[in-house]
C-alpha positions in Angstrom: 116.6 65.6 110.4 118.0 68.2 108.0 119.8 67.0 104.9 123.5 66.9 105.4 126.5 66.5 103.1 128.2 63.2 103.8 131.8 64.5 104.1 133.5 61.3 105.1 136.2 61.9 102.5 137.3 64.2 99.8 135.6 63.9 96.3 138.5 61.7 95.3 137.7 59.1 97.9 135.0 56.5 98.1 132.0 57.4 100.2 132.0 61.1 99.2 128.3 60.8 98.5 125.3 62.9 99.3 122.7 61.7 101.7 120.7 61.9 104.9 122.3 60.1 107.9 120.0 60.0 110.9 121.3 58.3 114.0 120.2 54.7 114.1 117.4 53.8 116.5 117.9 51.2 119.1 117.5 47.6 117.8 113.9 46.5 117.8 111.7 43.9 116.1 111.5 42.8 113.4 115.1 41.8 113.3 115.2 41.7 109.5 114.3 44.5 107.1 111.4 43.7 104.9 112.3 42.1 101.6 116.0 42.2 102.4 116.1 45.9 102.5 113.9 46.1 99.4 116.2 43.9 97.3 114.5 40.6 97.6 115.9 37.1 98.3 119.5 36.1 97.5 120.1 33.8 94.4 123.3 32.1 93.3 124.8 34.3 90.6 127.8 33.9 88.2 130.5 36.5 87.6 130.0 38.5 84.5 133.6 38.3 83.5 134.6 34.7 84.3 131.3 32.8 84.6 132.0 31.4 88.1 129.3 31.0 90.8 131.0 32.7 93.8 128.3 34.9 95.3 124.5 34.8 96.0 123.0 38.2 95.4 119.5 39.8 95.0 118.0 39.5 91.5 119.3 42.1 89.1 122.7 42.5 90.6 125.8 41.5 88.7 129.5 41.2 89.6 133.0 40.7 88.4 135.8 38.8 90.1 139.1 40.7 90.1 142.7 40.5 91.4 142.7 36.9 92.6 145.6 35.6 94.7 148.4 34.5 92.5 147.3 36.4 89.4 150.3 38.2 87.9 149.9 42.0 88.2 150.8 44.6 85.6 154.2 45.1 87.4 155.0 41.4 87.2 154.3 40.7 90.8 152.0 37.8 91.7 148.9 39.1 93.6 149.5 38.5 97.3 146.9 36.6 99.4 144.7 37.6 102.4 142.7 40.4 100.8 141.4 42.7 103.5 140.4 46.4 104.0 140.0 48.7 100.9 139.0 52.1 99.7 138.2 53.5 96.3 139.3 56.8 94.8 138.9 58.8 91.6 142.3 60.0 90.4 142.4 62.1 87.1 139.4 60.3 85.8 140.7 56.8 86.9 138.8 54.6 89.3 141.4 53.2 91.7 141.0 50.8 94.6 143.8 50.4 97.2 143.6 46.9 98.9 145.3 45.6 102.0 146.9 42.2 102.3 146.8 40.7 105.8 149.9 38.6 105.4 151.8 37.8 108.6 154.7 35.3 108.1 155.1 35.3 111.9 158.9 35.1 111.8 161.2 37.3 109.8 162.1 35.5 106.6 164.3 36.5 103.7 162.3 36.7 100.5 159.0 37.2 102.2 158.5 40.7 100.7 156.5 41.2 97.5 157.1 43.9 94.8 160.0 46.3 94.5 162.3 45.4 97.4 164.1 48.8 97.2 161.0 50.5 98.6 160.1 47.9 101.2 159.9 48.9 104.9 161.1 45.4 105.9 162.4 42.9 103.4 161.5 40.1 105.8 157.8 40.9 106.0 155.2 39.8 103.5 152.3 42.3 103.9 151.3 45.5 102.2 148.9 46.9 99.7 148.1 46.7 96.0 146.4 49.2 93.8 143.8 48.2 91.2 142.8 50.5 88.3 139.4 49.6 87.2 137.2 50.6 84.2 134.3 52.4 85.8 131.8 51.2 83.1 132.8 47.6 82.6 134.2 47.1 86.1 137.1 45.2 84.5 140.7 45.4 85.7 142.9 47.7 83.6 146.1 47.3 85.5 147.4 46.7 89.0 150.6 46.9 91.0 152.2 46.7 94.4 151.8 50.1 96.2 153.2 49.3 99.7 155.4 46.4 100.8 157.6 45.1 103.6 154.8 45.7 106.1 153.1 43.0 108.2 149.5 41.9 108.9 147.9 44.8 107.0 144.4 44.2 108.2 142.3 47.3 107.5 142.8 51.1 107.5 140.8 53.9 105.9 140.7 56.7 103.4 141.6 60.3 104.1 140.0 63.5 102.8 143.4 64.4 101.2 143.4 61.5 98.8 145.5 58.8 100.6 144.9 55.4 102.2 146.1 54.7 105.7 147.2 51.0 105.9 147.3 49.6 109.5 149.4 46.7 110.9 147.5 44.4 113.2 150.6 43.1 115.1 153.4 44.4 117.3 156.0 41.9 116.3 159.5 43.2 115.6 163.2 42.6 115.9 163.0 40.6 119.2 162.1 37.0 119.0 159.2 36.0 121.3 157.0 33.0 121.9 153.3 33.1 121.2 150.6 31.4 123.3 151.3 28.1 121.5 155.0 28.4 122.2 155.9 29.1 118.6 158.8 31.5 117.8 157.7 34.8 116.4 159.5 38.1 115.5 163.1 38.3 114.3 162.2 40.9 111.7 164.5 43.6 110.4 162.2 46.4 111.6 159.6 47.1 114.4 156.0 46.5 113.4 152.6 47.7 114.7 152.3 51.0 112.8 150.2 52.8 110.3 151.5 53.7 106.8 150.2 56.2 104.2 149.7 55.4 100.6 148.9 58.0 98.0 146.0 57.1 95.7 147.7 58.8 92.8 150.9 56.8 93.2 151.8 54.7 90.1 154.2 52.3 91.7 155.4 51.1 95.1 155.3 53.9 97.8 158.4 54.3 99.9 157.1 52.8 103.2 157.4 55.2 106.1 155.8 54.3 109.5 153.7 56.8 111.4 154.8 56.1 115.0 152.8 59.0 116.6 149.6 57.0 115.7 150.7 54.4 118.1 152.2 50.9 118.1 149.4 48.5 118.8 147.2 45.9 117.2 145.7 48.3 114.7 142.6 47.5 112.7 140.9 50.5 111.0 140.9 54.3 110.9 138.5 57.0 109.9 139.2 60.7 109.6 137.0 63.6 110.7 137.1 65.9 107.6 136.4 69.0 109.7 139.2 68.7 112.3 141.5 66.2 110.6 141.5 64.0 113.7 142.1 60.3 113.0 140.0 57.7 114.9 141.6 54.3 115.3 140.3 50.9 116.3 142.2 48.0 118.1 141.5 44.3 117.5 142.1 42.7 120.9 139.8 41.1 123.4 140.5 44.1 125.6 140.5 47.0 123.2 140.5 50.7 123.1 139.1 53.4 120.8 141.8 55.9 120.0 142.0 59.3 118.3 145.0 61.1 117.0 145.1 64.9 116.9 147.7 66.0 114.3 149.8 69.1 114.8 148.9 70.0 111.2 145.7 68.8 109.5 146.6 66.3 106.8 150.3 66.1 107.8 150.3 63.0 110.0 154.0 62.4 109.7 154.6 65.7 111.5 153.3 64.3 114.8 150.6 65.0 117.2 148.8 63.6 120.3 147.3 60.1 120.7 144.4 59.7 123.1 142.0 56.9 124.2 138.3 57.1 124.9 137.0 57.0 128.4 133.3 57.2 129.5 132.8 60.4 131.6 132.3 59.6 135.3 132.9 55.9 134.7 136.5 54.8 135.4 137.7 51.9 133.4 134.2 51.2 132.2 133.8 47.8 130.5 131.5 48.1 127.5 131.9 44.5 126.3 128.9 43.0 128.1 125.8 44.1 130.0 124.9 46.9 127.6 121.5 47.7 126.1 120.9 49.1 122.6 120.2 52.7 122.8 122.4 53.4 125.8 124.2 56.8 125.5 127.3 57.8 127.4 129.2 61.2 127.5 132.9 60.6 126.9 136.2 62.2 127.7 139.7 61.5 126.3 142.9 60.5 128.1 146.4 61.0 126.7 148.7 58.2 125.7 152.1 59.5 126.8 154.2 56.9 125.0 152.4 55.8 121.8 155.6 54.1 120.4 156.5 52.3 123.6 159.3 49.7 123.3 157.1 47.5 125.6 154.8 46.8 122.7 157.2 44.3 121.2 156.6 41.9 124.0 153.1 42.9 125.0 150.5 44.0 122.4 148.5 45.6 125.2 151.2 48.1 126.2 149.5 51.1 124.7 146.0 50.0 125.8 147.3 49.6 129.4 148.5 53.2 129.4 145.0 54.5 128.6 143.3 52.0 130.9 145.4 53.1 133.9 144.0 56.6 133.3 140.4 55.3 133.3 139.8 54.6 129.6 137.0 52.3 128.5 137.3 48.7 127.3 135.6 47.3 124.2 135.6 43.8 122.7 137.7 43.5 119.5 137.1 46.8 117.7 137.4 46.4 113.9 135.7 48.4 111.2 135.1 52.2 111.5 133.6 54.7 109.1 132.6 58.3 109.2 129.2 59.6 108.0 126.6 62.2 108.9 128.8 63.9 111.6 129.4 60.5 113.4 131.7 57.6 113.5 130.3 54.1 113.2 132.4 51.2 114.5 132.0 47.5 115.2 133.0 45.4 118.3 133.3 42.0 116.6 132.8 39.9 119.7 131.0 42.4 121.9 127.6 41.8 123.5 126.1 39.3 125.9 126.1 36.6 123.3 129.5 37.7 121.9 128.1 38.0 118.4 128.9 41.7 117.9 127.9 45.3 118.6 127.7 48.4 116.4 128.6 51.7 118.1 128.2 55.3 117.1 130.5 58.1 118.4 129.4 61.7 117.7 132.1 64.4 118.5 130.8 67.5 120.2 133.6 70.1 120.0 137.3 69.4 120.6 137.1 67.4 123.8 133.6 66.0 124.2 131.2 63.7 122.5 128.6 61.0 123.0 128.9 57.2 122.6 125.8 55.2 121.7 125.2 51.5 121.3 123.0 51.3 118.2 122.9 47.5 117.8 123.8 44.3 119.6 123.3 41.0 117.8 120.7 38.7 119.4 121.5 35.7 117.1 124.0 34.4 114.6 121.3 34.4 112.0 120.8 38.2 112.4 124.5 39.3 112.5 127.5 37.0 113.1 130.6 38.9 114.3 130.6 42.2 112.3 134.0 43.3 111.0 134.7 45.9 108.3 131.8 48.3 107.5 131.1 51.4 105.4 128.3 53.9 105.0 126.3 53.5 101.8 125.5 56.4 99.5 122.0 56.6 100.9 123.1 56.7 104.5 122.8 53.1 105.7 125.5 50.6 106.8 127.1 47.8 104.9 128.8 45.3 107.2 131.1 42.4 106.5 130.9 39.3 108.7 133.7 37.3 110.2 131.7 34.6 111.9 131.7 30.9 112.2 129.4 29.4 109.5 127.8 30.9 106.4 129.3 34.3 105.7 127.2 37.3 104.6 127.6 40.9 103.7 124.7 42.5 105.7 122.9 45.8 105.4 121.7 47.7 108.4 119.0 50.4 108.0 118.8 53.7 109.9 115.9 52.0 111.8 118.2 49.3 113.1 117.0 46.5 110.9 119.4 44.0 109.5 119.2 42.2 106.1 121.3 40.0 103.9 122.8 41.5 100.8 125.4 38.9 99.7 126.4 35.4 100.7 129.7 33.6 100.1 129.2 30.5 97.9 132.8 30.1 96.8 133.2 26.3 96.5 135.2 25.1 99.5 135.4 28.5 101.0 131.8 29.2 102.0 132.7 29.9 105.7 135.6 32.3 104.9 135.1 36.0 105.8 134.2 39.0 103.8 136.3 42.1 104.2 136.9 45.7 102.9 133.4 46.7 101.8 133.6 50.1 100.1 131.7 52.0 97.4 133.0 53.7 94.3 133.0 57.5 94.5 129.9 57.6 92.2 128.1 55.1 94.5 127.4 52.7 91.6 129.8 49.9 92.5 130.3 48.1 95.8 133.7 46.5 96.2 134.2 43.7 98.7 136.8 41.0 99.3 136.6 37.3 100.0 139.7 37.3 102.2 140.3 33.6 101.4 141.1 32.4 98.7 141.6 36.1 98.0 139.2 37.7 95.5 138.0 41.2 95.0 134.4 41.6 93.8 132.9 44.5 92.0 129.1 44.5 92.5 126.5 46.7 90.7 122.8 46.7 90.0 119.5 48.2 90.9 120.6 50.0 94.1 117.5 52.3 94.1 115.2 49.3 94.6 116.3 49.1 98.2 117.9 51.2 101.0 121.6 51.1 100.1 
C-alpha cells in the first residue's frame, strides 16, 4: 500500500492526521491483538483533575473528566445529560469539542429546551449540542456553552471538511401525537423532528437551529463526508436500516439542497445483509434515489424513507450507527448485525460517482471480543477506535488493520459500569482521545504513550 493522506476532514477538524490506511483483512484468529494492541493490560486509574476512579486504562495513560451532567457552563446553562457523538476542531488556536446530547423528552413540553430559547428550533424539545473549549496542554476545560438547542434525540453526527459539525436527530416525532409500542403518548412538539442540523465550530454562542430536510427525515445516527466530492454518507439506527448518501448541489452548501440516495447491492434486489454474511465478503453496489426525503409519512412511521429505497431494491442492514472516513473508504458499524447479533463492521469504498464496493471486514464471534459496536473513529495511525453499547461491561475497543480487536478502556464508574461509551474522536494533533460515558454524562480526555501501540 502506498502512503496516503488521511483527508477525512479539513485541518480544523479532528482526524485530519497523516497515516497509512490499508483495507482491513477478514477477521481471523487470534481474536485479540497481542498485548492489547501493544499497550498492555488495563488498570484502574484516577482522573488527573478530580482524583476519581472512573476508567481502567493501559499503564502510562492519564485522563481528565470534563463537562459532567449538571455542571454549570460558562453561559450559565446547566450541562445537559446523555452525552453522545462528538468531534474536535482547532479554531484560531483553540481546541474545541462539539458534543451531542441525546435527550428525548418523548412528548412536547414547555421548558424542555436548554440554553438561549430565542435560537431554539423547538422550545418544547430538550436535545442539542454543547461546545467545550479545552486547553490543549493541560486538557482542562476553559469554557463551555450551548451551541444548538431545541432539537431532539441528538445521537451522533459527524464533522465536515469545512469546519462544521452535523448533529443528527434519531427520531421522527413531531407535531402529531402518536402512541409508541408500549401505548405511551408521544409527539405534540411545536416542530417536526428527524433532521440534521449544522453547527459551526467557530461559533461562540448558540447557533440559530435550521433543519436540513434534503438530508432526509428518518432515524438518523451519524454522518461522514467524502472530502473529494462533498457527498455526505448517513447511517440509520433501526432494526431494518439503510445506508444513505446525499449529493449536494454545491459542495459544502448542504442547505441549498441536493439528492438523497440509498445503497443497493448490484444484482441483488432487497439484499438482507444482517445475517448469513462471512467476513471478507465483497459486493459491488449501486444507489437508488429517495424521491421524497422529507416525507410527511415519517411522523407516523420512522421507516417511511427506508421503505422508499427498499421498494427500489435497496439493501437492509441491522442498526447502522457509527461511520467515519479514512484512507479513501468509509467504515461503519451495524450494532446488532451478524449471526450472533453482536455487531458487524463494514467498509464502503467509492469508485467514481455512481459505483463502489462494500466489504464486511469484521463480525463479532463473542461478546468478550466485541459487544455491539456503536460510534467509531479512525485513529491517527490508521486503525479503528470503537465504542461499545452492549449488555454487560462496557469497553472502548481498538481494531487493527489486520482485523484483531483489543481493549483500550473499560467503564468503571461506580454504579454505571454497564452504561455505554459514545463519541470517540481524536484531537487534530492526534494526542488526545475524547470519549463520553453517556450516563451519567461525562466527557473524558485521554492521553499517554500512543506510540507504544497501534493507535
